[in-house]
C-alpha positions, 0 to 999 in steps of 0.5 A, spaced: 128 142 286 121 144 289 123 151 291 126 152 284 120 150 280 115 155 285 120 160 284 120 160 276 112 159 276 112 166 281 117 169 276 112 168 270 106 171 275 110 177 276 112 178 269 104 179 267 106 178 259 103 171 258 102 173 250 110 173 250 112 168 255 107 162 256 111 157 260 115 152 257 113 145 258 114 138 256 109 139 250 114 143 247 119 137 246 115 132 243 118 128 237 118 131 230 119 124 227 114 124 221 115 117 217 110 120 212 113 126 210 120 123 210 122 117 206 127 112 207 134 114 207 140 109 206 146 110 210 152 105 209 148 100 206 142 100 211 135 103 210 133 108 216 126 110 217 123 116 221 117 116 225 115 117 233 112 124 232 109 127 238 112 122 243 116 123 249 121 119 253 118 115 258 122 118 264 120 125 262 123 131 260 129 133 265 126 138 270 132 142 270 132 143 263 125 146 263 127 151 269 133 153 265 129 155 259 124 158 262 129 162 266 132 164 259 125 166 257 123 170 263 130 174 263 129 176 256 121 177 256 121 174 249 119 167 247 124 161 247 122 156 241 124 149 242 126 147 235 128 140 237 127 137 243 126 130 244 128 125 239 126 118 239 131 113 238 128 111 231 128 119 229 135 120 231 138 115 227 134 117 221 136 125 222 144 122 222 142 118 216 139 124 212 144 129 214 149 125 211 146 124 205 144 132 205 151 134 205 153 129 201 160 128 204 163 122 201 165 116 206 167 120 212 161 118 216 156 123 219 160 129 219 155 133 223 155 129 229 148 127 230 150 123 236 147 116 236 147 116 243 144 123 243 142 126 250 136 129 246 133 121 246 133 122 254 129 128 254 136 132 257 137 136 251 134 142 247 136 146 240 132 153 241 132 160 239 129 166 242 124 171 238 127 177 237 134 175 239 135 171 233 142 175 231 144 176 238 148 170 240 153 174 245 147 177 248 143 170 249 150 167 252 150 172 257 143 170 259 144 163 259 150 163 263 146 168 268 140 163 268 145 157 269 147 160 276 140 161 278 139 154 277 145 152 282 151 151 278 156 157 280 162 154 276 165 159 271 163 157 263 169 154 260 170 155 252 173 151 246 173 153 239 169 148 235 170 147 227 164 147 224 162 146 216 156 147 212 155 145 205 150 150 201 145 146 196 150 149 190 156 145 194 160 151 196 163 149 203 163 155 208 167 155 215 165 157 222 169 158 228 163 158 233 165 157 241 162 151 245 162 152 253 161 147 258 160 148 266 159 143 271 152 141 269 151 144 262 154 144 255 152 150 251 153 151 243 151 156 238 150 154 231 151 159 226 146 162 220 145 157 215 150 152 218 149 144 215 144 141 220 139 136 221 131 136 219 129 138 226 133 145 225 133 146 218 126 149 218 130 155 222 136 159 218 138 164 224 143 163 230 140 158 235 143 154 241 144 147 243 144 146 251 144 139 254 145 136 261 152 133 262 150 126 265 154 120 265 150 114 261 150 107 262 154 103 257 149 102 252 147 110 252 140 109 254 140 110 262 143 116 265 147 115 271 145 121 276 
């Protein structure tokens, strides 16, 4: 792990383009919870409150994830923008409640699956896009797969088609078939343009990616079991 961190740092020194590719650190993952801008949200008879903006998980951001994102940044030579990194449990619960109300999808629950045990809460996940590659998700996928191999995961990506839904403000329903991929260590998914999404990611309307570490967690979903 020390060698991998040194190798990534060395790549940045050799690239010589710090204006485009400043190193991604834990600071890029700070929670975006905002109790002032986001009013209480009612979901299934319970009020949810946002908050914890600027916080980070006690255990820190996963080092392998930071190395992977920096490797993607190095390979493309363009800035990787983390649009949703760490989510405190309170902020994550608020995203689920707000998204349910945003899409107004009856009593079916949270159709966009803001998981209540999301790996975002453990510092093990990131939603991001690459500047200059906003509509080139196939190219970025290839970069991601190559970067994953360089972190020591040599497994072949296994794909599966995920059925996604999006509701526009006018109520129209749009359907997407975007594949997800998994390797021995990672789960990767590309989200379509203007797809129904949570507050963190709604600020961006292009194609973006979700990556999370594939870990087993304790029964309460709070602590990863390595």
